[in-house]
N, C-alpha and C positions, 0 to 999 in steps of 0.2 A: 612529572617527568624529572629524571635525574641524569646527570652527565659527569664524566670523569675522563682523564687522560690529557692529551695534547690540546691546548686551548689557544694556540698561537695566533689565531685569526678571530678570536672572540666567539667561536662557534658554540659556546655553552650558554649564552644569554645570561651571564652573571655580571656584566658590566666591566669586565676586565679581560686581559689576555693571559692571566696567570694559569699555568698548568694545574690540574687538580688530580691528586693522587688517591682520593676517596670520593665516592659519589656525593654530589652537591645538587640541591634542588635548582631547577631552571627557573629563573625569575620572570615574572610578568606575563606568563602565558596561562590562561585558564580556558576551560571548556574546549580542550583540544580533542579532536576526533582521531587524527592520524599524524604521524611524524615521518618526514623523509630526510635522509642524510646524503650529502654529496661529499666532495673532496674539500674539506675545511669549511663547509657551510651546511646549514640545515633549514628545513621549512616545516611549518605546522599548519595543518588544515583544521580550522575551528568548526564547531557544529553549526555556526551561522553561515558557513560557506566561504568565509574570508581566508586568504592564504597569507601567512606571515613568514618572514625569512630573516636570517642573521648569519654572521660569520664573514668569510672571505667574499669580497665583492669586486675583485680586481678586474674582471671583464664583464661586470654588470649582471652576474648571475642571480642577484637577489631581486631583480625586477623593480627597484625603487628609483630608476632613472639616474643612477650615479654609479661610480666605481669606488665608493668609500666603504671600507670594511665596517661591519656593524657589530657591536658587543651588546646591543639591545635589539629586540625584534622590530622589524618594520613591515608594514602591510605592503604586499605586492600590488602594484598599481593595476587597476582595470580588470581584476579577476575576482569573480564571486562564483564559486562552484555550487551548482544545484545539487543538494543532497536529498536523496529519497529514503 
């Protein structure tokens, strides 16, 4: 996965909030099946059924029982998607 553009909430999972003007590889995520993007946050569904989130978490949208913005992916608590 690659990301670029506005990174003010850490939504690129590169460990910083520095904007990126060229594509950069997203760090720490492997075996990703599908990616979802929201307003300043993103999520990835891995092949093992776990859901991972990062970026803006001002109202708890990352599902990690906090409201702390994340520049590294965190596993969403209590969710394991059954993949067929």
